[in-house]
KEDO-987073 format. One record per atom (N, C-alpha, C, O): x, y, z; residue in one letter. Coordinates in steps of 0.05 Angstrom, whole numbers, plus 5000, padded with zeros to 4 digits. Example, Ala and Ser with C-alpha at 12.3 -4.5 7.8 and 13.67 -1.06 7.14 Angstrom:
2
526448865156A
524649105156A
526449345156A
528549345169A
525749555142S
527349795143S
525850015157S
526850235161S
***
This chain:
197
544648486487M
543748646518M
545948666537M
546248456549M
548148926545N
549749016560N
549049016590N
546749016599N
550949006604K
550449016634K
548149236653K
546549196671K
549149486638N
547449716640N
544449756640N
542649806656N
544649686612E
541949546605E
540149446623E
537749496629E
542649196632F
540148986640F
539649096676F
538248956691F
540849316686D
541749366709D
538949536710D
537549566730D
538349626686K
536349866698K
533349776683K
531649946674K
533149526684M
530349366667M
529449306701M
531249246717M
526549336711D
525249266739D
525948936735D
527048856715D
525248766755E
525148616766E
524048336740E
525148156728E
520948466742N
519348336718N
520548346688N
519948126679N
521548456672W
522748496656W
525648216660W
525647996649W
527248296674K
529048086682K
527947876676K
528347756655K
526347816693Q
525447546704Q
525047386669Q
525747166662Q
523547606650R
522747426629R
525047386617R
525147166607R
527747566614F
528847596595F
530347366608F
531647256590F
530847276627R
531847026636R
531246796632R
532646596636R
528646816622D
527446566618D
527146556585D
526346366573D
527746706578L
528346636548L
531546656525L
532246626501L
532746726554Q
535646576546Q
535846296563Q
537646146554Q
535046236578Q
534545996587Q
533445806564Q
534845606559Q
531745836554K
530545626546K
530545606518K
529145456504K
532245786511S
533345866481S
530545856458S
530145686440S
528846076465A
526746196455A
527246316426A
529146476421A
524946216405P
525346276385P
525246596379P
524346766394P
526246636356E
527246806344E
524047136347E
524247366356E
521646986335S
519647046351S
518847226371S
518347466371S
518846976394E
518947036418E
520547286426E
519447476437E
523247286421Q
524747566431Q
523647626426Q
521447586437Q
523947886390D
522947976377D
519748046396D
519148286395D
518147916408K
516348086428K
517448246450K
516848486453K
518648136460F
519548126479F
521748466479F
522148646496F
522248436461I
524348716452I
520848906441I
519849136440I
520648776438L
517449026428L
515149126443L
514049346443L
514448886460D
513249006495D
516349236507D
516349476509D
518549046513L
520149276524L
520549656518L
520649866531L
520749556495A
520549796475A
517849976480A
517750206472A
516349896490K
512950016495K
514050256518K
513950496520K
515149986536T
514850146569T
516250396574T
516050536595T
518650456542L
521450616548L
519350876542L
517950936523L
519751026570Q
519051376555Q
519451476541Q
521751476531Q
517151656528E
518151876506E
520352036515E
520152156536E
522852056500P
524552356502P
522952626501P
521852716481P
523252756534E
522852986527E
523053256511E
525453286507E
521753466501A
523453666490A
523953776511A
522953786534A
527153936489P
527454196512P
525354356519P
523154406510P
526654436540P
523854706544P
523754946533P
525955066537P
522055106521L
521055286506L
521755246467L
521655416450L
522255006465L
523454996442L
521055006416L
521655076393L
518254906423W
516355056413W
516455316410W
516855416388W
516255436427A
515855676428A
518655896415A
518656146413A
520355706410K
522455836385K
521555676360K
521955786338K
520855536361I
519055466329I
517855696321I
518355836301I
515255736349E
512855936329E
513656196326E
512556336310E
516156316345N
516756486338N
518856546311N
519356776304N
519756366302K
521356316287K
520556356258K
521456476239K
518256196265L
515856206224L
513056416243L
510656356242L
513756556252R
512856776253R
514357066241R
513557236225R
517457026258N
518157326243N
518757206204N
518857366185N
519156946202E
519256896174E
516356946157E
516656956132E
514256976165K
511456976151K
511157306150K
510157406130K
512557496180Q
513757816175Q
514457976146Q
513558156132Q
516957756148Q
517857856127Q
517957776106Q
519357916091Q
516357516091N
515157556065N
513157776059N
512957906039N
511357786085Q
509257936078Q
510858266075Q
509658436061Q
513358326085K
514058646079K
515558636045K
516158816030K
515958286043Q
517758376019Q
515358305991Q
515958325967Q
513358235997I
510458235966I
509858485969I
509758585946I
509358705990W
507658905973W
510259185982W
510459326002W
512359155951R
513759315944R
512359395925R
511059235911R
512459715919P
511559825897P
513159855872P
512359945850P
515559775877S
518059735849S
517859435842S
518659405820S
517159235853L
516459025839L
512459085818L
511859045795L
511559145830Y
509159095816Y
509359265791Y
508459195769Y
510959595795L
512159675770L
513659525747L
513959585723L
514559325762R
516059195733R
514859015724R
515458905703R
512058925746V
510158665727V
509458835715V
510158785692V
507959095716A
506159185699A
508259245680A
507859095661A
509959375677A
511659425649A
511959235627A
511759255603A
512459085640M
512958695633M
510358665615M
510458595591M
507558735634V
506458555623V
504858785600V
502858675590V
504959005592I
505959285579I
507359225546I
506459245523I
509459135556L
511459095534L
510658805524L
510858735500L
509658625545V
509958335524V
506858415506V
506858335483V
504258565515V
501958585500V
502858815477V
501558805455V
504358965479G
505459165451G
506359005434G
505458985411G
508558845445A
510158665427A
508358575404A
508658575379A
505658455428G
503558155414G
502758325393G
503258215372G
501658565390F
499958755374F
500858795358F
499358825339F
504358835353F
506659005337F
506358745320F
505058745299F
507558505330W
506258165317W
504958205299W
505658275276W
503158175305Q
500158115296Q
499458255265Q
498758155244Q
499958465271K
500558645256K
501458695232K
500158745212K
504258675234Y
506158585215Y
505458325199Y
505458305175Y
504858165212T
505057845196T
502957785193T
502057555189T
501258055196A
498357905184A
498658055149A
497157985131A
501158265145N
500758295119N
502558085100N
502458105076N
504557845115E
505257635099E
503357485088E
501057445095E
504557415071P
503257055060P
503056845069P
504956695065P
501756785077S
500656555104S
502156295097S
503056165115S
502356205070G
504055935076G
506356015056G
506256125034G
508155925070K
510955985063K
511155795052K
512855835034K
509955495050G
510855295040G
509455155014G
509854955000G
507455375014V
505555324991V
505755514966V
506755744969V
504855424937L
506055564922L
503955804915L
503155874937L
502355984894N
501556064887N
501155944862N
502555794850N
498556054855Q
498355984829Q
499655944805Q
499655774788Q
501256244811T
503156294787T
506056174784T
507556124765T
506256174811A
508355884811A
507855624799A
508755514779A
505955544821L
505455224813L
504655324782L
506355494787L
503755384757Q
502755334737Q
506055314721Q
506455164702Q
507655454731K
510655434725K
511655154727K
512354974712K
511555204757V
513254884765V
511354664749V
512754454749V
509354614736I
507554434730I
507654374707I
506954144700I
508754594684S
509454594663S
513454624661S
515354604645S
513154644673T
517054564675T
517554254679T
519554134669T
515354124697E
515253904701E
514053684684E
514653444685E
511853824663K
511053624640K
513053734623K
513153574604K
514953944620A
517353874596A
519853664600A
521053554581A
520653624636Y
521453484636Y
520653164625Y
522353004616Y
518053124628E
517452874632E
517552804591E
518252594579E
516353074577T
517053044546T
520453014545T
521352804536T
520953074548A
523852994543A
525452764561A
527852724558A
523952634581I
524252434590I
523852194568I
525652064557I
520852184563S
520352024548S
521551924524S
521651694514S
522652204513E
523852204483E
526952044496E
527351814490E
528252134507L
530252024522L
530051634517L
531151464503L
528051634536E
528551274541E
527051194510E
528050994500E
525751284501K
525451064461K
529251094461K
530550884462K
530651354459Q
533251264446Q
534751134471Q
536751004464Q
534451144493A
535550984510A
535350664509A
537350524511A
532750564506T
531950284508T
533850054496T
534549854508T
534550174460P
535950004442P
538850034452P
540049844443P
540450204468K
542650284478K
543850074507K
546149994511K
541150054523M
541149914547M
541749624540M
543049464555M
540349544512Q
539949304514Q
543849194503Q
544748964507Q
544949344494K
546549204498K
549849254510K
552149204503K
548649394531M
550049404553M
551449164565M
550648954556M
553249144582D
554648974593D
552448884617D
551649064632D
551548654621I
548848564641I
549148744669I
547348874680I
552548734679E
552348824703E
550749134704E
548749204716E
552849334681L
551749634682L
548849724675L
547649934677L
548049424666L
544549504649L
543449404674L
541949594680L
543249174697F
542649154725F
542649514732F
540849674730F
545749544742L
544649794753L
543250064745L
542150204760L
543750124712Y
542350284712Y
539250184714Y
537550314726Y
539050034706R
535349844716R
533749944741R
531450034744R
536349884761D
534949974790D
535550294795D
533850444804D
537950344789K
537450694789K
534850774781K
533050854796K
534750734751L
531850884741L
528550794753L
526350904752L
529350594763A
527150454781A
526350534802A
523950504808A
528650694824T
528750794849T
528251114842T
527751274861T
528251194814I
527951444813I
524851534810I
523751744816I
523851284799D
521451164787D
518951254808D
517051404807D
520251044831E
519651004851E
518151304863E
515751364865E
520551464870Q
520651684886Q
519351924871Q
519152144882Q
518451884840I
516352034831I
513851894830I
512152014817I
513451774836A
510251564843A
509951734868A
507951854875A
513351704886E
510851714925E
510752044920E
509252174935E
512352174901C
511652514909C
508952614900C
508052824908C
507252384875R
505052514854R
503552394881R
502752594892R
503152234890Q
501152064911Q
500452384930Q
498452524932Q
503652404946A
503552684953A
502252834950A
500852914969A
501852964924L
501653214913L
498353234909L
496853434910L
497552864903K
494552924904K
493653084930K
492553304929K
494152934953E
492853114974E
494253294992E
494253265016E
495553524976N
496653714978N
496753954946N
496454184953N
497053934930P
497954024907P
500054234913P
502354184907P
499654424921G
501454514933G
504154544949G
506054694953G
503154324955N
505854384970N
509254414954N
509854244937N
510954634960A
513454664948A
514954454950A
515354304931A
515954424972H
518154174982H
516753934962H
518153864943H
513953804966I
514753664946I
514953664916I
515753464904I
514353884904R
514454004885R
518154044876R
519353974856R
518654144893R
522254134886R
523553864891R
526053834887R
521953654900Y
523153314904Y
522453194869Y
523853074853Y
519553314868V
519153174848V
520953284821V
521753094807V
521553534814L
523153654801L
526553504801L
527453364783L
527653564823A
529453324833A
530153104816A
532053064800A
527752944827A
527352694819A
527652664787A
529752584777A
525552714773L
525052874731L
528052934733L
529452764721L
529153114744R
532653234729R
534153024727R
535452984706R
534252804754D
536452574755D
535952324735D
537652164728D
533652324727K
532352154717K
533852254677K
534552144657K
533352514688K
534052504651K
537052554647K
538452534626K
537952614676E
541352674669E
541152314666E
541452254643E
540852184676T
542051864677T
541251764650T
542951614639T
538551814635L
538851834606L
540451954593L
541451864572L
540652084599T
543552284574T
546252124581T
547852064562T
547052014616E
549151824607E
549751624593E
551751534582E
546051514593I
546751324585I
546651344551I
547851164539I
545751464541L
545551554514L
549051644502L
550551544486L
549051884521Q
552651894514Q
555451714517Q
557651744508Q
554151494538G
556351244541G
558851384550G
561151344543G
558051554567T
559651604586T
559951404607T
560651474630T
559551204602I
561151014619I
563050844633I
562450714653I
***
């Protein structure tokens, strides 16, 4: 506490302060003294007409906002936007209703073609497997393991796709994966038979 602050205190507070300094009072007593002293201080007074100025400013802002809300051009713009959105929604609904709903789902004719293609691949693969098995037994052991792993991976992919097709048989994406896996297996078996190793 500096000298000017000390001179401004009344005698009671000065005596209490001296007592605290002389007996080296603990911090808790010093804190209590400071809190008590702070309670006696006067609240600073607001400058005159401060609240009146604040109220006037708020009133002016409110009036400006009210003027801006009632603008016919704003309402016309909003109404035009609503009409455009409703009209666009109407036309979009009308023209999309004519399109088939499931782009990822095969229709019956396409599904039958895909199934017959899968069966053709499976028939060709079973024939190739019969021919490739003896040739695989004569291969180098490392190459044999490589081909067995590749064929096992392809078989796992086919099995997973078949499982998914049980739940959704018309799913075009899964059918495409099955055909790709069958094609890959056929090419691998053909590669073994041709000996392009």
